[in-house]
Residue, then its C-alpha position, 0 to 999 in steps of 0.5 A: x205514193x211517190x213514183x220511183x223512176x229507176x235510172x239505168x247507169x253503167x256504175x253506181x258508187x256509194x256506201x250502199x249497194x243492193x245486189x239482185x238474185x240475178x247478180x248473186x246467182x252468177x257472182x255469189x259473193x263480193x271479191x275478197x281481194x278488194x277492200x272498200x275500194x273497187x267493188x263497184x267497178x268490178x260489179x259494173x264490169x261483171x254486170x256489163x259482161x253478162x248483160x245485167x241491169x245496173x240501176x240507180x234509184x234517186x229516191x233512196x237516201x243513205x246517211x254515211x259517216x265518211x271515214x268513220x271506220x278508217x280514221x284519219x290515217x293513211x290506211x285509206x290510201x293503202x287500201x285504195x292503192x291495193x284495190x286498184x292494183x287488184x282491179x287491174x289484174x281482174x279487169x282487162x282494160x280493153x274488155x272494160x272499155x268495151x263493156x262500158x261502151x256496150x252499156x251505153 
């Protein structure tokens, strides 16, 4: 059996996230104000503020059909802009920078 070595990181971006019981006991659901963009940023921020571990498993492979659900329209740009505006309201910049530095 191959040995999996988890890598501690500040944030993981991608189409597949696994949230532990520890995270879900403190943040029981994903933020409905974010759609497709920014969830990872808020999860990283929440985890850093609560001292929760964020890890990356390089042995997991996920095949993702990029932009299959949004198509070629400008929907992705609008969704991204709306999510970034929401993140600015939910994550104070000073606290975000402090959490990032603390996680290193």
